[in-house]
C-alpha positions as CSV (number, residue, x, y, z in Angstrom):
1,M,33.0,-35.0,-23.3
2,N,36.4,-33.7,-22.2
3,S,36.4,-33.1,-18.4
4,K,37.3,-29.5,-18.9
5,D,34.1,-29.0,-20.9
6,N,32.1,-30.2,-17.8
7,L,30.1,-27.1,-16.7
8,L,31.5,-27.0,-13.2
9,Q,35.1,-27.2,-14.5
10,I,34.3,-24.5,-17.0
11,Y,33.5,-22.2,-14.0
12,A,36.6,-23.3,-12.0
13,S,38.8,-22.5,-15.0
14,S,37.1,-19.2,-15.7
15,F,37.3,-18.0,-12.1
16,R,41.0,-18.8,-12.0
17,Q,41.9,-17.3,-15.4
18,N,39.8,-14.1,-14.8
19,W,40.8,-13.8,-11.1
20,D,41.6,-10.0,-11.2
21,L,38.9,-9.0,-13.7
22,P,35.6,-7.4,-12.6
23,A,32.8,-10.0,-12.4
24,L,29.8,-8.1,-11.1
25,T,28.8,-4.5,-10.6
26,E,25.6,-3.3,-9.0
27,F,24.4,-0.4,-11.1
28,G,24.1,2.9,-9.3
29,S,25.9,1.7,-6.2
30,G,29.5,1.9,-7.5
31,Q,30.2,-1.5,-5.9
32,T,32.1,-4.0,-8.0
33,M,33.1,-7.6,-7.2
34,T,36.0,-9.3,-9.0
35,Y,36.1,-12.9,-10.0
36,A,38.4,-13.4,-6.9
37,D,35.9,-11.8,-4.6
38,M,33.1,-13.9,-6.0
39,S,35.1,-17.1,-5.7
40,R,35.8,-16.3,-2.0
41,R,32.1,-15.7,-1.3
42,I,31.2,-18.9,-3.1
43,A,33.7,-20.8,-0.9
44,A,32.2,-19.2,2.3
45,I,28.7,-20.4,1.2
46,H,30.1,-23.9,0.6
47,M,31.3,-23.9,4.2
48,L,27.9,-22.8,5.3
49,F,26.2,-25.5,3.3
50,K,28.5,-28.1,4.9
51,E,27.7,-26.8,8.4
52,C,24.0,-27.0,7.6
53,G,24.4,-30.6,6.5
54,V,23.5,-29.9,2.9
55,K,24.3,-32.9,0.7
56,R,24.9,-33.1,-3.0
57,G,21.5,-33.1,-4.6
58,D,19.7,-31.2,-1.8
59,K,17.5,-28.3,-2.9
60,I,18.3,-24.7,-2.1
61,A,15.5,-22.1,-2.8
62,L,16.5,-18.6,-3.9
63,M,13.9,-15.8,-4.0
64,G,14.8,-12.2,-4.5
65,R,15.6,-9.4,-6.9
66,N,18.7,-9.6,-9.1
67,S,21.7,-8.7,-6.9
68,F,25.3,-9.7,-6.1
69,S,24.0,-12.1,-3.4
70,W,21.5,-13.7,-5.8
71,V,24.3,-14.5,-8.3
72,V,26.7,-15.7,-5.6
73,V,24.1,-18.0,-4.0
74,Y,23.1,-19.5,-7.4
75,M,26.7,-20.1,-8.4
76,A,27.6,-21.5,-5.0
77,T,24.7,-23.9,-5.1
78,L,25.6,-25.1,-8.6
79,T,29.3,-25.6,-7.8
80,Y,28.6,-27.4,-4.5
81,G,26.5,-30.0,-6.3
82,A,23.2,-29.0,-4.7
83,V,20.1,-28.1,-6.8
84,V,19.1,-24.5,-7.1
85,V,15.3,-23.6,-7.0
86,P,14.9,-20.0,-8.3
87,V,11.6,-18.4,-7.3
88,L,10.4,-15.2,-9.0
89,H,10.5,-12.4,-6.5
90,D,7.0,-11.2,-7.5
91,F,5.2,-14.6,-7.0
92,N,2.6,-14.2,-4.3
93,V,3.4,-15.7,-0.9
94,Q,1.2,-18.7,-1.1
95,D,2.5,-19.7,-4.5
96,A,6.1,-19.2,-3.3
97,Q,5.6,-21.3,-0.2
98,H,4.1,-24.0,-2.3
99,I,7.1,-24.1,-4.6
100,I,9.5,-24.1,-1.7
101,N,7.6,-27.1,-0.1
102,H,7.0,-29.0,-3.4
103,S,10.7,-28.7,-4.3
104,D,11.8,-30.2,-0.9
105,S,14.1,-27.2,-0.4
106,V,16.1,-27.4,2.9
107,I,17.5,-23.8,2.9
108,L,15.9,-20.6,1.6
109,F,17.8,-17.5,0.6
110,I,15.4,-14.5,0.3
111,N,15.1,-10.7,0.4
112,E,13.9,-9.7,3.9
113,S,11.0,-7.6,2.5
114,I,9.6,-10.7,0.9
115,F,10.1,-12.9,3.9
116,D,8.3,-10.4,6.1
117,N,5.1,-11.6,4.5
118,M,5.8,-15.3,4.9
119,E,5.1,-17.7,7.7
120,F,8.1,-19.9,8.6
121,D,6.0,-22.7,10.0
122,K,4.4,-23.0,6.5
123,I,7.7,-24.2,5.1
124,P,8.5,-27.0,7.6
125,Q,11.3,-28.7,5.5
126,V,13.4,-25.5,5.5
127,K,16.1,-25.7,8.1
128,A,17.2,-22.1,7.9
129,V,16.2,-18.9,6.1
130,M,19.1,-16.7,5.0
131,S,18.9,-13.0,4.1
132,L,20.0,-12.0,0.6
133,D,20.4,-8.4,1.9
134,R,23.0,-9.0,4.6
135,R,24.8,-11.8,6.4
136,E,22.0,-12.7,8.7
137,V,19.8,-15.8,9.6
138,L,16.2,-14.7,9.4
139,A,14.7,-18.0,10.9
140,E,15.8,-21.5,11.8
141,H,14.2,-24.5,13.4
142,P,14.3,-24.4,17.3
143,V,15.8,-27.9,17.3
144,T,19.0,-26.5,15.8
145,N,19.5,-24.3,18.8
146,R,20.5,-21.4,16.6
147,A,23.5,-23.4,15.2
148,V,23.4,-21.7,11.8
149,E,23.2,-18.3,13.3
150,K,26.2,-19.0,15.6
151,F,28.2,-20.5,12.7
152,L,27.5,-17.5,10.5
153,A,28.9,-15.2,13.2
154,R,32.1,-17.2,13.2
155,L,32.3,-17.6,9.4
156,P,34.9,-14.9,8.7
157,E,37.1,-16.4,11.4
158,K,36.6,-20.0,10.0
159,M,37.5,-18.8,6.5
160,R,40.8,-17.2,7.8
161,R,41.6,-20.5,9.6
162,K,40.9,-22.6,6.6
163,Y,42.8,-20.3,4.2
164,P,45.6,-18.8,6.4
165,H,47.4,-17.3,3.4
166,G,44.1,-16.0,1.8
167,F,41.8,-17.7,-0.7
168,T,43.8,-18.2,-3.9
169,T,43.2,-19.6,-7.4
170,A,44.6,-22.9,-6.1
171,D,41.8,-23.2,-3.6
172,I,39.1,-23.3,-6.3
173,D,38.1,-26.9,-6.4
174,Y,34.6,-27.8,-7.6
175,P,33.4,-31.4,-7.6
176,D,33.5,-33.5,-10.8
177,I,29.8,-34.3,-11.2
178,D,28.3,-36.1,-14.1
179,E,26.3,-33.8,-16.3
180,S,23.3,-36.1,-16.1
181,E,22.8,-34.9,-12.5
182,L,20.1,-32.5,-11.6
183,A,21.2,-28.8,-11.3
184,E,18.1,-26.7,-11.1
185,I,14.3,-26.9,-10.7
186,N,12.7,-24.0,-12.5
187,Y,9.0,-23.6,-11.8
188,T,7.1,-22.5,-14.9
189,S,4.4,-21.0,-12.8
190,G,3.7,-20.2,-9.2
191,T,0.1,-21.4,-8.8
192,T,-0.5,-24.4,-6.6
193,G,-2.8,-26.4,-8.8
194,F,-0.8,-26.0,-12.0
195,S,2.8,-25.3,-11.2
196,K,5.4,-27.6,-12.9
197,G,9.0,-27.8,-11.8
198,V,11.2,-28.1,-14.9
199,M,14.2,-30.4,-14.0
200,L,17.3,-29.0,-15.7
201,T,20.5,-31.1,-15.5
202,L,24.1,-29.8,-15.5
203,G,24.1,-31.0,-19.1
204,N,21.0,-28.9,-20.0
205,L,22.6,-25.8,-18.6
206,G,26.0,-26.8,-20.0
207,G,24.5,-27.1,-23.5
208,N,23.4,-23.5,-23.4
209,V,26.6,-22.3,-21.9
210,R,28.9,-24.1,-24.3
211,F,26.9,-22.8,-27.3
212,G,27.1,-19.3,-25.9
213,V,30.9,-19.6,-25.5
214,R,31.5,-21.2,-28.9
215,S,29.3,-18.5,-30.5
216,R,31.3,-15.7,-28.7
217,L,28.0,-14.2,-27.5
218,H,30.2,-13.1,-24.6
219,F,34.0,-13.2,-24.3
220,R,36.7,-12.2,-21.8
221,G,36.4,-8.6,-20.9
222,S,33.1,-8.1,-22.6
223,R,30.3,-6.1,-20.9
224,A,26.8,-7.3,-20.1
225,L,23.8,-5.4,-18.6
226,S,21.6,-7.8,-16.7
227,F,18.0,-6.4,-16.4
228,L,15.8,-9.4,-17.1
229,P,14.9,-11.5,-14.1
230,L,17.7,-14.0,-13.4
231,A,15.0,-16.4,-12.0
232,H,13.9,-16.8,-15.7
233,A,15.8,-19.3,-17.8
234,Y,16.5,-16.7,-20.5
235,G,18.1,-14.0,-18.3
236,C,19.8,-16.7,-16.2
237,A,21.6,-18.4,-19.2
238,F,22.7,-15.3,-21.2
239,D,23.0,-12.6,-18.6
240,M,24.8,-14.8,-16.0
241,L,25.8,-18.4,-16.8
242,V,27.5,-17.7,-20.2
243,P,29.1,-14.4,-19.1
244,L,30.6,-15.9,-16.0
245,A,32.0,-18.8,-18.0
246,V,34.2,-16.5,-20.1
247,G,35.3,-13.5,-17.9
248,T,32.6,-11.0,-18.8
249,H,31.9,-8.0,-16.6
250,V,28.1,-8.2,-15.7
251,T,26.4,-5.0,-14.4
252,I,23.2,-5.9,-12.5
253,L,20.4,-3.4,-12.8
254,G,18.6,-4.7,-9.7
255,K,15.7,-2.3,-10.1
256,L,12.6,-2.1,-12.3
257,P,13.9,-1.6,-15.8
258,T,11.9,1.6,-16.7
259,P,12.8,3.1,-20.2
260,K,14.5,6.1,-18.5
261,L,16.7,3.9,-16.3
262,L,17.5,1.5,-19.1
263,L,18.7,4.3,-21.4
264,K,20.9,5.7,-18.6
265,A,22.3,2.2,-17.9
266,F,23.0,1.4,-21.6
267,A,24.8,4.7,-21.9
268,E,27.0,4.0,-18.9
269,V,27.7,0.3,-19.3
270,R,27.9,0.2,-23.1
271,P,27.2,-3.5,-23.2
272,S,28.9,-5.8,-25.8
273,L,25.6,-7.8,-26.3
274,V,22.0,-6.9,-25.5
275,I,19.6,-9.6,-24.3
276,C,16.1,-8.2,-24.3
277,V,12.4,-8.9,-24.6
278,P,10.2,-7.5,-27.5
279,L,8.5,-5.0,-25.2
280,I,11.6,-2.8,-25.1
281,L,12.0,-2.6,-28.9
282,E,8.3,-2.2,-29.4
283,K,8.1,0.7,-27.0
284,I,11.0,2.5,-28.6
285,Y,9.4,2.0,-32.1
286,R,6.0,3.2,-31.1
287,N,7.0,6.1,-28.8
288,K,10.2,7.3,-30.6
289,L,10.6,6.0,-34.1
290,R,7.1,5.9,-35.6
291,P,6.2,9.5,-34.7
292,V,9.4,10.6,-36.6
293,I,8.7,8.5,-39.7
294,E,5.1,9.7,-39.9
295,K,6.0,13.4,-40.1
296,P,5.1,14.7,-43.6
297,A,8.7,15.9,-44.3
298,V,10.2,12.5,-43.4
299,R,7.5,10.6,-45.3
300,N,8.3,12.6,-48.4
301,A,12.1,12.0,-47.9
302,L,11.4,8.3,-47.7
303,K,10.0,8.4,-51.2
304,L,13.4,9.4,-52.7
305,P,15.9,6.5,-52.7
306,G,19.0,8.6,-51.9
307,L,17.3,10.4,-49.0
308,K,15.6,7.3,-47.8
309,T,19.0,5.7,-47.2
310,L,20.2,8.7,-45.3
311,V,17.1,8.9,-43.1
312,F,17.3,5.1,-42.3
313,R,21.0,5.4,-41.5
314,K,20.3,8.3,-39.1
315,I,17.5,6.4,-37.3
316,R,19.6,3.3,-37.1
317,N,22.6,5.2,-35.6
318,Q,20.3,6.9,-33.0
319,L,18.9,3.5,-32.1
320,V,22.3,1.9,-31.8
321,E,23.5,4.8,-29.6
322,A,20.4,4.4,-27.4
323,F,21.6,0.8,-26.6
324,G,25.1,2.0,-25.7
325,G,26.6,2.0,-29.2
326,E,29.1,-0.8,-28.7
327,F,27.1,-4.0,-28.9
328,A,27.5,-6.7,-31.6
329,E,23.8,-7.4,-31.7
330,V,20.5,-7.4,-29.8
331,I,19.0,-10.8,-29.2
332,V,15.2,-10.7,-28.8
333,G,13.5,-13.6,-27.0
334,G,10.9,-14.6,-24.4
335,A,7.9,-13.5,-26.5
336,P,7.0,-13.0,-30.1
337,L,8.2,-9.7,-31.7
338,N,5.6,-7.6,-33.3
339,R,5.9,-8.1,-37.1
340,E,5.6,-4.4,-38.0
341,V,8.5,-3.6,-35.6
342,E,10.6,-6.5,-36.9
343,E,10.1,-5.4,-40.5
344,F,11.1,-1.8,-39.8
345,L,14.2,-2.8,-37.8
346,H,15.3,-5.1,-40.6
347,R,14.7,-2.4,-43.2
348,I,17.0,0.1,-41.4
349,K,19.6,-2.7,-40.9
350,F,19.5,-2.6,-37.1
351,P,21.7,-5.4,-35.7
352,F,19.1,-7.6,-34.1
353,T,18.1,-11.3,-34.2
354,V,15.2,-13.3,-32.7
355,G,15.8,-16.6,-30.9
356,Y,13.5,-19.3,-29.7
357,G,13.4,-21.3,-26.5
358,M,11.5,-22.4,-23.5
359,T,12.3,-23.1,-19.8
360,E,12.2,-26.8,-20.7
361,C,15.3,-26.4,-22.8
362,G,17.1,-24.1,-20.3
363,P,16.1,-22.2,-22.6
364,L,17.7,-22.2,-26.1
365,I,16.3,-24.1,-29.0
366,S,17.3,-21.9,-32.0
367,Y,19.4,-18.8,-32.8
368,T,21.1,-17.2,-35.8
369,P,23.6,-14.3,-35.7
370,W,22.0,-11.1,-37.0
371,R,23.7,-11.0,-40.3
372,Q,22.2,-14.4,-41.2
373,F,18.9,-13.8,-39.5
374,I,15.8,-14.3,-41.7
375,P,13.0,-11.9,-40.8
376,S,9.9,-13.7,-39.4
377,S,12.0,-16.7,-38.4
378,S,13.1,-17.7,-34.9
379,G,16.6,-18.7,-35.9
380,R,18.3,-21.9,-36.8
381,T,18.1,-25.0,-34.6
382,L,21.2,-25.4,-32.4
383,P,23.8,-27.9,-33.6
384,S,23.3,-29.9,-30.4
385,M,19.5,-30.1,-31.0
386,E,17.2,-31.8,-33.5
387,C,13.9,-30.4,-34.6
388,R,11.0,-31.9,-36.5
389,I,7.5,-30.8,-37.3
390,A,4.9,-33.3,-36.1
391,D,1.8,-34.2,-38.1
392,S,2.6,-32.1,-41.2
393,A,2.6,-33.5,-44.7
394,D,5.0,-30.7,-45.8
395,P,7.0,-29.4,-42.8
396,E,8.5,-26.5,-44.9
397,R,5.0,-25.1,-45.7
398,I,2.3,-26.7,-43.6
399,P,2.5,-25.8,-39.9
400,G,2.6,-28.6,-37.3
401,E,3.7,-28.9,-33.7
402,I,7.4,-28.1,-33.2
403,C,9.2,-31.0,-31.5
404,V,12.8,-30.9,-30.3
405,R,15.3,-33.3,-28.7
406,G,18.9,-33.1,-27.7
407,E,21.3,-31.8,-25.2
408,N,19.2,-29.0,-23.8
409,V,15.9,-30.9,-23.3
410,M,15.0,-31.2,-19.6
411,R,14.8,-34.4,-17.7
412,G,11.1,-33.9,-17.0
413,Y,8.8,-32.2,-14.5
414,F,9.7,-32.7,-10.8
415,K,7.3,-35.2,-9.1
416,N,5.0,-35.1,-12.1
417,P,5.5,-38.1,-14.4
418,E,2.1,-37.6,-16.0
419,A,3.0,-34.1,-17.2
420,T,6.4,-35.3,-18.3
421,E,4.9,-38.1,-20.4
422,A,2.4,-35.6,-21.9
423,V,5.3,-33.5,-23.4
424,I,8.2,-35.9,-23.9
425,D,7.4,-39.0,-26.0
426,A,9.0,-42.4,-26.0
427,E,11.6,-41.4,-28.5
428,G,12.7,-38.4,-26.4
429,W,11.0,-35.7,-28.5
430,L,9.8,-32.7,-26.5
431,H,6.5,-31.5,-27.8
432,T,6.8,-27.7,-27.5
433,G,3.1,-26.9,-27.9
434,D,4.0,-24.3,-30.6
435,M,3.0,-24.5,-34.2
436,G,5.5,-23.8,-37.0
437,T,7.4,-24.8,-40.1
438,L,11.0,-25.8,-40.6
439,S,13.2,-24.9,-43.6
440,D,15.8,-27.0,-45.2
441,D,18.6,-25.4,-43.2
442,R,16.8,-26.1,-39.9
443,T,15.5,-22.6,-39.5
444,I,12.3,-22.5,-37.4
445,F,9.3,-20.3,-38.3
446,I,6.7,-20.1,-35.5
447,R,3.2,-19.7,-36.9
448,G,1.1,-19.6,-33.8
449,R,0.6,-20.9,-30.3
450,Y,-0.7,-24.4,-30.0
451,K,-1.1,-24.3,-26.3
452,T,-3.1,-21.8,-24.4
453,M,-0.1,-20.2,-22.7
454,I,0.2,-16.4,-23.1
455,L,3.7,-14.9,-23.2
456,G,3.7,-11.7,-21.2
457,A,5.4,-8.6,-22.6
458,N,8.4,-9.1,-20.4
459,G,8.8,-12.8,-21.3
460,Q,6.8,-14.3,-18.4
461,N,4.7,-17.4,-18.9
462,I,1.1,-16.6,-18.2
463,Y,-1.2,-19.6,-17.8
464,P,-4.9,-18.5,-18.3
465,E,-6.2,-21.6,-16.6
466,E,-4.5,-20.6,-13.3
467,I,-6.1,-17.2,-13.3
468,E,-9.4,-18.6,-14.3
469,A,-9.3,-21.1,-11.5
470,K,-9.0,-18.2,-9.0
471,L,-11.6,-16.1,-10.9
472,N,-14.2,-18.9,-11.0
473,N,-14.1,-18.9,-7.2
474,M,-15.1,-15.3,-7.0
475,P,-18.7,-14.1,-6.1
476,Y,-21.1,-14.1,-9.0
477,V,-18.7,-15.7,-11.5
478,C,-20.1,-18.8,-13.2
479,E,-17.2,-19.4,-15.6
480,S,-14.5,-17.4,-17.2
481,L,-11.9,-17.3,-19.9
482,V,-8.7,-15.2,-19.9
483,V,-7.5,-13.9,-23.3
484,E,-5.0,-11.5,-24.6
485,R,-6.3,-8.5,-26.6
486,G,-3.4,-6.5,-27.9
487,K,-1.1,-6.1,-24.9
488,H,-4.0,-6.5,-22.4
489,L,-5.3,-9.4,-20.4
490,I,-9.0,-9.5,-20.6
491,A,-11.3,-11.8,-18.6
492,L,-14.5,-12.9,-20.3
493,V,-17.0,-13.7,-17.6
494,Y,-20.3,-15.5,-17.7
495,P,-22.1,-14.4,-14.5
496,D,-23.6,-16.7,-12.0
497,Y,-27.2,-15.6,-12.5
498,E,-28.5,-18.2,-10.0
499,A,-26.5,-16.7,-7.2
500,M,-27.6,-13.2,-8.3
501,D,-31.3,-14.2,-8.2
502,R,-30.7,-15.8,-4.8
503,D,-29.1,-12.6,-3.4
504,K,-31.7,-10.4,-5.2
505,I,-29.0,-8.6,-7.2
506,Q,-30.2,-6.6,-10.2
507,N,-28.3,-6.8,-13.5
508,E,-27.3,-3.1,-13.4
509,K,-25.2,-3.8,-10.3
510,L,-23.0,-6.3,-12.2
511,P,-20.4,-3.9,-13.7
512,G,-19.6,-2.5,-10.2
513,L,-19.5,-6.1,-8.7
514,M,-17.2,-7.2,-11.5
515,E,-14.8,-4.3,-10.9
516,Q,-14.6,-5.4,-7.2
517,V,-14.0,-9.0,-8.4
518,R,-11.2,-7.8,-10.7
519,S,-9.6,-5.8,-7.8
520,D,-9.8,-8.8,-5.5
521,L,-8.4,-11.2,-8.1
522,N,-5.5,-8.9,-8.9
523,R,-4.4,-9.0,-5.3
524,L,-4.1,-12.9,-5.6
525,V,-2.1,-13.1,-8.8
526,A,1.5,-12.0,-9.8
527,P,1.8,-8.5,-11.1
528,Y,2.2,-9.7,-14.7
529,E,-1.0,-11.8,-14.4
530,R,-3.2,-8.9,-13.4
531,I,-6.4,-8.5,-15.4
532,D,-6.9,-5.2,-17.2
533,R,-10.7,-5.5,-17.8
534,I,-13.6,-7.9,-17.2
535,Q,-15.9,-8.2,-20.2
536,L,-19.3,-9.8,-19.4
537,I,-20.8,-12.2,-21.9
538,A,-24.5,-12.9,-22.3
539,N,-24.4,-16.7,-22.9
540,E,-22.5,-19.7,-21.6
541,F,-19.3,-20.4,-23.4
542,E,-19.5,-22.9,-26.3
543,K,-18.1,-26.3,-25.2
544,T,-16.8,-29.6,-26.5
545,P,-18.6,-32.9,-25.7
546,K,-16.1,-33.2,-22.8
547,R,-17.5,-29.8,-21.5
548,S,-14.2,-28.0,-22.2
549,I,-14.6,-24.4,-23.4
550,K,-13.8,-24.0,-27.1
551,R,-11.0,-21.5,-26.5
552,Y,-10.2,-20.8,-30.1
553,L,-13.7,-19.2,-30.6
554,Y,-12.8,-16.4,-28.1
555,N,-9.2,-15.7,-28.9
556,A,-9.8,-13.3,-31.7
């Protein structure tokens, strides 16, 4: 690899070349940061790291909503040679503390409103807790004698002393680190018993970035609207890492992306590329488009070829305008797209494509530009990746497990060699846990989920076993199974009749008790893991000889 293709040198070069261009804008605040501003703030954080004794390879935890500070801390950690540990801002406190401890993080950057609910003594390896909201130390170990706080107060003065003529492009100097080195640990879940830290190297992130640059997904002066969580691999790679590598102007939404707010932001930003999850397109289709095409007059018009073309063109133009009107394509990922929605969008020639990936590949596995996209596919395997279908006599027609290897595949799970060996075989193939077929031209068609993981509507990974582990500890729950029904999470519960008999509780009291259980459970899990309904079942779940529940019997 040419040294200028090394990820850190890509950023050094981009920041120099795009020095005067806008890098980040916080939507609604009117605040914009140029690449020069961002580079200066990165340099200041590098000084802070040095003062705190942060070494190359040390872990830096980052927990908060998308913001200027979030992006700057992530990029500063990466370009210092430390390892960034993003933690989703809506993980509950216990799970977040577990991740911070498990990852061996030595510094934590966090929104103050989140830290208010944490206990500093529960994260003993963390030397200092820094606010993402302002230049402030929220907590540090007594043994440091407030050294970090004192240094932070003197930081502007120290920057002036180090760069007496101001911070310039010549001062951007990022270490030459081999891309096999660890860059990020991204936890696939926040639950203590099951959380796995995906170890992504500079090469894994670099593979995604270089592909995005070569494909011109973003380019110098292009515009991006970042509304997916940057703590997720998908949003991180294509709303931040690729854009900042080429000189894109990224507008950060920073608030809950409600349909009303998104439409306003699309109209103002007019992004050059839209990265989204299926939920957005599905909501637009169900709430806006389907009611129109089901009107009798429109239905009749669609029966006439000439009028049909006009109607479809009008719908397409309105939809394009809703997304800002100036984008090359909409890339859908993070969860499967509803087939009915996909077919309609293809019929009206809306410029969208569906990609496939997972955190373990940081995230991209396959993608095709919209003009070459084949409906019901998940795009073509990246040039830097190989794909094969395991245990299938005819991989083009008979589904098997999708296995991939190549530049983007993670190093493994942090401190979890057993879990690593379970998914990466001796030949380096990552077993994705998804079932599918593979065409001659390396296009992937996903046919179903091999694993039990549920993909939430906004692209979050939901692990039923984690929710069940908590649910099974609740009063009068003997065993449970969490399933997806439509867009809802339903908990099937077999009650603990022995406990009910012991406590002299009548059956008619069960629905009320279960509603209380649901309420208590939903306070323990992340917002996207909340259960919509508990459904009681009369008999024990059917099980295998190993006493595992036969899940497939209950997923319909």
